[in-house]
C-alpha positions as CSV (number, residue, x, y, z in Angstrom):
1,M,6.1,45.0,-1.4
2,V,9.2,45.1,0.9
3,P,8.5,42.6,3.5
4,N,7.4,40.2,0.8
5,K,10.7,40.8,-1.4
6,Q,12.3,40.5,2.1
7,A,10.6,37.1,2.4
8,E,11.4,35.7,-0.6
9,E,15.1,36.7,-0.3
10,A,15.2,34.7,3.0
11,I,13.3,31.7,1.4
12,V,15.7,31.6,-1.7
13,T,18.8,31.6,0.6
14,S,17.1,29.1,2.6
15,E,16.5,27.0,-0.3
16,M,20.0,27.2,-1.3
17,K,21.3,26.2,2.2
18,G,18.9,23.6,2.7
19,A,20.2,22.1,-1.0
20,N,23.6,22.2,0.7
21,E,22.7,20.5,4.2
22,Q,20.8,18.0,2.4
23,E,24.0,17.3,0.1
24,H,25.9,17.2,3.5
25,V,23.6,15.1,5.3
26,E,23.7,12.5,2.8
27,E,27.6,12.6,2.3
28,E,27.9,12.3,6.2
29,A,25.4,9.5,6.1
30,G,27.9,7.5,4.2
31,V,27.6,8.3,0.7
32,D,31.1,8.5,-1.1
33,Q,31.8,12.3,-2.5
34,S,33.8,10.4,-5.0
35,M,30.9,8.0,-6.2
36,S,30.4,8.2,-9.9
37,G,28.6,10.5,-12.0
38,F,26.3,7.8,-13.0
39,K,25.4,6.6,-9.2
40,N,25.0,10.0,-8.4
41,F,22.7,10.7,-10.9
42,L,20.4,7.6,-9.6
43,W,20.8,8.3,-6.0
44,H,20.7,12.1,-5.4
45,G,17.3,13.6,-6.6
46,G,16.0,17.1,-5.7
47,S,14.8,18.8,-8.7
48,A,11.1,19.5,-9.5
49,Y,10.8,16.5,-11.9
50,D,11.9,14.2,-9.2
51,A,9.3,16.0,-7.0
52,W,6.7,15.2,-9.6
53,F,8.0,11.7,-9.9
54,S,7.8,11.2,-6.6
55,C,3.9,12.4,-6.4
56,A,2.6,10.5,-9.5
57,S,4.4,7.5,-8.2
58,N,3.0,7.6,-4.7
59,Q,-0.8,8.9,-5.5
60,V,-1.6,5.7,-7.8
61,A,0.0,2.7,-6.2
62,Q,-2.4,-0.3,-5.3
63,V,-5.4,2.0,-5.5
64,L,-5.0,1.6,-9.2
65,L,-6.6,-2.0,-8.6
66,T,-9.4,-1.1,-6.5
67,L,-10.8,2.0,-8.4
68,P,-12.8,-0.6,-10.8
69,Y,-14.2,-1.9,-7.9
70,S,-15.3,1.9,-6.6
71,F,-16.8,2.1,-10.0
72,S,-19.1,-0.9,-9.5
73,Q,-20.2,0.7,-6.3
74,L,-20.9,4.3,-7.8
75,G,-21.8,3.7,-11.2
76,M,-19.9,4.7,-14.4
77,L,-20.9,8.6,-14.3
78,S,-20.3,9.0,-10.6
79,G,-17.0,7.0,-10.5
80,V,-15.8,9.6,-13.3
81,I,-17.0,13.0,-11.8
82,F,-15.6,12.0,-8.0
83,Q,-12.2,11.4,-9.4
84,V,-12.1,14.4,-11.4
85,F,-13.6,16.4,-8.5
86,Y,-11.4,14.5,-5.6
87,G,-8.4,15.3,-7.9
88,I,-8.8,18.9,-8.1
89,L,-9.7,18.9,-4.3
90,G,-6.3,16.9,-3.6
91,S,-4.5,19.3,-5.6
92,W,-5.7,22.3,-3.6
93,T,-4.9,20.8,-0.7
94,A,-1.4,19.8,-1.6
95,Y,-0.9,23.6,-2.8
96,L,-1.9,24.5,0.7
97,I,0.3,22.2,2.5
98,S,3.4,23.7,0.2
99,V,2.2,27.3,1.0
100,L,2.5,26.5,5.1
101,Y,6.0,24.9,4.4
102,V,7.2,28.0,2.6
103,E,5.8,30.0,5.2
104,Y,7.3,28.1,8.2
105,R,10.6,27.7,6.4
106,A,10.6,31.3,5.7
107,R,10.0,32.2,9.5
108,K,12.6,30.4,10.7
109,E,15.3,31.1,8.6
110,K,14.7,34.6,9.9
111,E,15.5,33.5,13.4
112,N,18.6,31.7,12.2
113,V,17.3,28.2,12.7
114,S,19.4,25.5,10.8
115,F,17.7,22.5,9.6
116,K,21.2,20.6,9.2
117,N,20.6,16.9,9.8
118,H,17.0,17.6,10.4
119,V,14.0,16.9,8.0
120,I,11.1,19.1,8.3
121,Q,7.7,17.2,8.7
122,W,3.9,18.3,8.6
123,F,3.6,18.5,12.4
124,E,6.8,20.6,12.9
125,V,5.3,23.1,10.4
126,L,1.9,23.0,12.2
127,D,3.5,23.8,15.6
128,G,5.7,26.4,14.2
129,L,2.9,28.1,12.7
130,L,-0.1,27.4,14.9
131,G,1.5,26.0,18.1
132,P,1.8,22.7,19.8
133,H,-1.9,21.7,20.1
134,W,-1.9,21.7,15.9
135,K,1.5,19.7,16.6
136,A,-0.4,16.9,18.5
137,V,-3.3,16.9,16.0
138,G,-1.4,16.8,12.8
139,L,1.0,14.2,14.3
140,A,-1.6,11.9,15.5
141,F,-3.5,12.1,12.3
142,N,-0.4,11.7,9.9
143,C,1.3,9.0,11.7
144,T,-1.9,7.2,11.9
145,F,-2.7,7.3,8.4
146,L,0.9,6.7,7.4
147,L,1.0,3.5,9.6
148,F,-2.4,2.2,7.7
149,G,-0.9,3.6,4.4
150,S,1.9,1.1,4.9
151,V,-0.5,-1.5,6.3
152,I,-2.2,-1.6,2.7
153,Q,0.7,-1.9,0.8
154,L,1.6,-5.3,2.7
155,I,-2.0,-6.3,2.3
156,A,-1.8,-5.5,-1.5
157,C,1.3,-7.3,-2.0
158,A,-0.2,-10.6,-0.7
159,S,-3.1,-9.8,-2.7
160,N,-1.3,-9.7,-5.9
161,I,1.0,-12.3,-5.7
162,Y,-1.5,-15.0,-4.9
163,Y,-2.7,-14.5,-8.7
164,I,0.6,-16.0,-9.9
165,N,1.4,-18.5,-6.9
166,D,-1.6,-19.5,-5.1
167,H,0.4,-22.6,-3.6
168,L,0.7,-20.4,-0.3
169,D,-2.1,-18.4,1.3
170,K,-2.2,-14.5,1.2
171,R,-1.6,-14.4,5.0
172,T,1.6,-16.5,4.4
173,W,2.8,-14.1,1.5
174,T,2.1,-11.2,3.9
175,Y,4.8,-12.6,6.5
176,I,7.2,-13.0,3.5
177,F,6.6,-9.5,2.0
178,G,6.8,-7.9,5.7
179,A,10.3,-9.0,5.7
180,C,11.0,-7.7,2.4
181,C,9.6,-4.0,3.0
182,A,11.4,-4.1,6.2
183,T,14.7,-3.5,4.0
184,T,13.6,0.2,2.9
185,V,15.0,1.6,6.5
186,F,18.3,1.5,4.6
187,I,16.8,4.5,2.2
188,P,17.9,7.2,4.3
189,S,15.5,10.0,2.8
190,F,13.1,11.2,-0.1
191,H,16.2,12.4,-1.5
192,N,17.3,9.1,-2.3
193,Y,14.1,7.8,-4.2
194,R,15.1,9.1,-7.6
195,I,15.3,6.0,-9.2
196,W,12.7,4.3,-7.8
197,S,10.2,6.8,-8.4
198,F,11.2,6.8,-12.2
199,L,10.7,3.3,-12.1
200,G,7.5,3.0,-10.1
201,L,5.6,5.4,-12.1
202,G,6.7,3.5,-15.2
203,M,5.1,0.2,-13.7
204,T,2.0,1.8,-12.8
205,T,1.7,3.2,-16.3
206,Y,2.1,-0.7,-17.8
207,T,-0.2,-1.7,-15.2
208,A,-3.1,0.6,-16.3
209,W,-2.9,0.2,-19.5
210,Y,-2.7,-3.5,-19.4
211,I,-5.7,-3.3,-17.6
212,T,-7.4,-1.1,-19.9
213,I,-6.4,-3.0,-23.1
214,A,-7.4,-6.5,-21.4
215,A,-10.5,-5.7,-20.2
216,L,-11.6,-4.4,-23.9
217,V,-10.0,-7.1,-25.5
218,N,-12.2,-9.6,-23.0
219,G,-15.2,-7.3,-23.8
220,K,-18.2,-7.5,-22.0
221,V,-18.8,-11.2,-19.8
222,E,-21.8,-12.7,-20.6
223,G,-25.1,-11.4,-18.7
224,V,-23.1,-8.5,-17.5
225,V,-25.4,-6.1,-15.4
226,H,-24.4,-2.6,-14.3
227,S,-26.4,-2.0,-11.6
228,G,-24.5,0.6,-9.4
229,P,-25.2,2.8,-7.6
230,T,-27.9,0.6,-5.7
231,K,-27.1,1.2,-1.7
232,L,-26.1,4.5,-0.1
233,V,-23.3,2.3,1.8
234,L,-21.8,1.2,-1.2
235,Y,-22.1,4.4,-3.1
236,F,-20.3,6.4,0.1
237,T,-17.7,3.3,0.3
238,G,-16.9,3.7,-3.5
239,A,-16.6,8.1,-3.2
240,T,-14.3,7.5,0.3
241,N,-11.9,5.1,-1.9
242,I,-11.5,7.7,-4.5
243,L,-10.9,10.6,-1.7
244,Y,-8.3,8.2,-0.6
245,T,-7.1,7.8,-4.0
246,F,-6.4,11.5,-4.5
247,G,-5.4,12.0,-0.9
248,G,-1.7,10.5,-1.1
249,H,-0.2,13.9,-0.2
250,A,0.4,13.2,3.5
251,V,4.2,13.1,2.5
252,T,4.3,16.5,0.6
253,V,6.3,18.4,3.2
254,E,8.9,15.4,3.0
255,I,9.3,15.5,-0.7
256,M,9.4,19.4,-0.5
257,H,12.3,19.3,1.8
258,A,14.4,16.9,-0.2
259,M,14.0,19.5,-3.4
260,W,16.8,21.6,-3.8
261,K,14.2,24.5,-4.3
262,P,11.0,23.8,-2.4
263,R,9.1,26.9,-3.8
264,K,9.1,25.0,-7.2
265,F,6.6,22.4,-5.7
266,K,3.4,24.9,-5.9
267,Y,1.7,23.2,-8.9
268,I,3.7,20.2,-9.1
269,Y,0.9,17.8,-7.3
270,L,-1.8,19.3,-9.7
271,F,0.5,18.3,-12.9
272,A,0.9,14.8,-11.3
273,T,-2.7,14.6,-10.9
274,L,-3.2,15.2,-14.3
275,Y,-1.1,12.6,-15.7
276,V,-2.6,10.1,-12.9
277,F,-6.2,10.8,-14.5
278,T,-4.9,9.7,-17.7
279,L,-4.3,5.9,-15.8
280,T,-7.0,5.6,-13.4
281,L,-10.0,7.0,-15.5
282,P,-9.5,4.3,-18.6
283,S,-8.4,1.3,-16.7
284,A,-11.5,1.7,-14.2
285,S,-14.2,2.5,-17.0
286,A,-12.9,-0.1,-19.2
287,M,-13.3,-3.0,-16.3
288,Y,-16.5,-1.8,-15.1
289,W,-17.6,-1.7,-18.8
290,A,-16.6,-5.2,-19.4
291,F,-17.4,-6.9,-15.8
292,G,-19.8,-5.0,-14.2
293,D,-21.6,-6.2,-10.8
294,Q,-18.7,-9.0,-10.6
295,L,-16.3,-6.3,-9.5
296,L,-18.7,-5.9,-6.2
297,T,-17.2,-9.2,-5.0
298,H,-13.7,-8.9,-6.5
299,S,-11.8,-5.9,-5.3
300,N,-8.8,-6.5,-6.8
301,A,-8.6,-5.9,-10.7
302,F,-6.4,-8.6,-11.4
303,S,-8.8,-11.3,-9.8
304,L,-10.9,-11.0,-13.1
305,L,-8.7,-11.0,-15.7
306,P,-7.6,-14.0,-17.4
307,R,-4.0,-15.4,-16.6
308,T,-1.7,-14.2,-19.5
309,R,2.3,-13.3,-19.8
310,F,1.0,-9.6,-19.6
311,R,-0.8,-10.0,-16.4
312,D,2.0,-11.9,-14.7
313,T,4.3,-8.9,-15.8
314,A,1.8,-6.3,-14.1
315,V,1.4,-8.4,-11.0
316,I,5.1,-8.3,-10.9
317,L,5.7,-4.5,-11.6
318,M,2.8,-3.8,-9.0
319,L,4.6,-6.0,-6.5
320,I,7.8,-3.8,-6.9
321,H,5.9,-0.6,-7.0
322,Q,4.1,-1.6,-3.6
323,F,7.8,-2.2,-2.1
324,I,8.4,1.4,-3.1
325,T,5.3,2.9,-1.9
326,F,5.7,1.2,1.2
327,G,8.8,3.2,1.5
328,F,7.2,6.1,0.8
329,A,4.5,6.0,3.4
330,C,6.9,4.4,5.8
331,T,9.9,6.8,5.8
332,P,8.2,9.7,7.7
333,L,7.1,7.4,10.3
334,Y,10.9,6.4,10.2
335,F,11.8,9.9,10.8
336,V,9.2,10.7,13.7
337,W,10.6,7.6,15.6
338,E,14.2,8.5,15.0
339,K,13.4,12.0,16.4
340,V,11.9,10.4,19.7
341,V,14.6,7.9,20.2
342,G,17.3,11.0,19.4
343,M,18.8,9.1,16.4
344,H,17.6,11.5,13.5
345,D,21.1,13.4,13.2
346,T,23.0,10.1,13.6
347,K,25.6,9.5,10.7
348,S,25.9,6.3,10.4
349,I,22.8,4.7,8.0
350,C,23.3,1.2,9.5
351,L,22.4,2.6,13.3
352,R,19.7,4.5,11.7
353,A,18.1,1.5,10.1
354,L,18.6,-0.6,13.3
355,A,16.6,2.0,15.2
356,R,13.8,2.2,12.5
357,L,13.0,-1.6,12.6
358,P,10.3,-1.3,15.5
359,V,8.5,0.8,13.1
360,V,7.8,-2.0,10.6
361,I,6.4,-4.8,13.6
362,P,3.1,-2.9,14.2
363,I,2.7,-2.5,10.4
364,W,3.1,-6.2,9.8
365,F,0.9,-7.0,12.7
366,L,-1.9,-5.2,11.5
367,A,-1.5,-6.5,7.8
368,I,-2.2,-9.7,9.1
369,I,-5.3,-8.9,11.3
370,F,-6.9,-6.5,8.9
371,P,-6.4,-8.5,5.4
372,F,-9.3,-6.8,3.3
373,F,-7.9,-5.7,0.4
374,G,-10.5,-2.7,-1.0
375,P,-12.6,-2.2,2.2
376,I,-9.6,-1.0,4.1
377,N,-8.9,1.5,1.8
378,S,-12.1,3.4,2.3
379,A,-11.8,3.2,5.9
380,V,-8.7,4.5,6.1
381,G,-9.9,7.5,3.6
382,A,-13.2,8.5,5.8
383,L,-11.6,8.4,9.1
384,L,-7.9,9.4,8.3
385,V,-7.4,10.7,5.0
386,S,-10.4,13.1,5.5
387,F,-8.2,15.0,8.2
388,T,-4.7,14.4,7.7
389,V,-4.8,16.2,3.8
390,Y,-8.1,17.8,3.5
391,I,-9.4,19.3,6.5
392,I,-6.3,20.2,8.8
393,P,-4.4,21.8,5.7
394,A,-7.3,24.3,4.9
395,L,-8.3,24.9,8.4
396,A,-4.2,25.7,9.4
397,H,-4.3,28.2,6.0
398,M,-7.1,30.0,7.1
399,L,-6.0,30.6,10.7
400,T,-2.3,31.1,9.8
401,Y,-3.5,33.9,7.8
402,R,-6.4,35.3,9.7
403,K,-4.4,38.4,10.6
404,A,-3.9,41.4,8.1
405,S,-0.4,41.4,9.1
406,A,0.3,37.6,8.3
407,R,-1.5,38.2,4.8
408,Q,0.7,41.1,4.2
409,N,3.7,39.4,5.1
410,A,3.1,36.0,3.6
411,A,5.8,34.5,2.0
412,E,3.7,33.1,-0.9
413,K,0.7,35.4,-2.1
414,P,-2.7,33.9,-3.3
415,P,-2.2,32.2,-6.6
416,F,-3.1,33.6,-10.2
417,F,-6.0,32.1,-10.7
418,L,-7.7,33.1,-7.3
419,P,-5.9,36.2,-6.7
420,S,-8.2,37.3,-3.6
421,W,-7.6,36.2,0.1
422,T,-11.4,36.1,0.6
423,A,-11.7,33.9,-2.2
424,M,-9.3,31.4,-0.8
425,Y,-11.1,31.3,2.3
426,I,-14.4,30.6,0.3
427,V,-12.7,27.5,-1.3
428,N,-10.7,26.5,2.1
429,I,-14.5,26.7,4.0
430,F,-16.1,24.6,1.2
431,V,-13.4,22.0,1.5
432,V,-13.7,21.5,5.4
433,V,-17.5,21.4,5.2
434,W,-17.6,19.1,2.1
435,V,-15.0,16.5,3.5
436,F,-16.1,16.5,7.1
437,V,-19.7,15.9,6.0
438,V,-19.7,13.6,3.0
439,G,-16.2,12.2,3.3
440,F,-15.8,11.7,7.2
441,G,-19.5,11.7,7.8
442,F,-21.1,9.6,5.1
443,G,-18.1,8.2,4.1
444,G,-17.1,7.1,7.7
445,W,-20.7,5.6,8.3
446,A,-20.5,3.6,4.9
447,S,-17.0,2.3,4.8
448,M,-17.0,1.1,8.4
449,T,-20.3,-0.5,7.7
450,N,-18.7,-2.5,5.0
451,F,-15.5,-2.8,7.0
452,I,-17.3,-4.6,10.0
453,K,-19.4,-6.9,7.2
454,Q,-16.1,-8.0,6.0
455,V,-15.0,-8.8,9.4
456,D,-17.8,-10.5,10.5
457,T,-17.6,-12.9,6.9
458,F,-14.2,-13.5,7.0
459,G,-13.0,-12.7,10.4
460,L,-9.8,-11.3,12.0
461,F,-6.6,-12.7,10.8
462,A,-8.2,-14.2,7.6
463,K,-6.1,-16.6,6.0
464,C,-6.8,-15.8,2.4
465,Y,-9.4,-13.0,1.9
466,Q,-11.6,-13.3,-1.3
467,C,-9.8,-16.4,-2.2
468,K,-11.2,-19.4,-4.2
469,P,-11.3,-22.7,-2.1
470,P,-9.1,-25.5,-3.5
471,P,-11.3,-27.6,-5.7
472,S,-10.2,-30.9,-3.7
473,L,-11.2,-29.0,-0.3
474,P,-14.3,-26.9,-1.1
475,H,-15.1,-26.4,2.3
476,N,-11.9,-24.9,3.3
477,H,-11.4,-20.7,3.2
């Protein structure tokens, strides 16, 4: 009991120090100490509520628009089951990541390591607990996933705006939104996303309920067919897109580090997921009920709904939200790049923003090469999310606490609903095996088969993916 008590005292001290240091970082970064209370309220977020808004807002994003497409591949029953299953699985591995962060922070504080002007990231947690090889693996998977996660946001922006203004093709819209999203380089850290997270969740909530109501009001289209699931390729592609949906916790460590009391994070992701279920399950179910197999060739839910002011409002809100989510996915990449070029502890926001700009260029370029809204989500889910936020955290947790001394001195004991270390190991082994076989194995095969089909059909650098040709020029794509 004594070592555990000491660990708790160390981490509490760490949290208080971390909060003060975090404030100090923002102040030195150019935030005026004498700012008004209102501005301070909007800018400085580090509470458990801020973390909840960040997790819930970041989790749904544009994938809300592709879940009906996944339901058409899976069928209604499998779609609902996979959402609940992967939601629980994602909450579990987010919990593991939070435990490992607390363990790493407690150990470093005992060594009098200061994190002033330094944001802890997942690969550093792996390095501190398991060594440089794990650091390299974590860095490679996390950065690649976040890179493509940012790419997907740009593709989604172009795909959505096209349903309001089709005078420009989707590729041109990608150029425009790439420039807009580049402005996220000026947001210092997750500490400064308070108002954006709050607004972002409000936007996705409106969009989800608009989709649900619009589909129900529209009713079943004439001759609607619900044939899913029909092919294994489509089945596992849809399942992997849902794996991706609830694998949005690649930024968990950065969100925790921005909290005043990181230990409070433990169950936040689960509570965020429960709320997300109220958005994703009704909207995807209603769309599939109304449109059935038509969704197989319409990966964006907006494309099948009639144009109204409510739909246009939803499109605009999702565009703003995708800008926010782009920042969420890119900010950890900005941190990594700052550390590489030695600019991470720079006081000037403008200098840091300038140093971050090279990160945006490859994201922009990849969004233009692979503009396949929908299929790219499944490919990223199978090849990157499966390892980044499911397999690696479960393996890292088992290896970190493999010794009796590590378990005895653990900063965080097993949760109340699973009080045995043996039970935790069983759950972790199940997560690793299931995600490796079903998510990476079958999902990788299916999603890459589907992705290659899209490349063969539309080609790389597709000017307008899944666009209707203009009536006057029916031969154009």
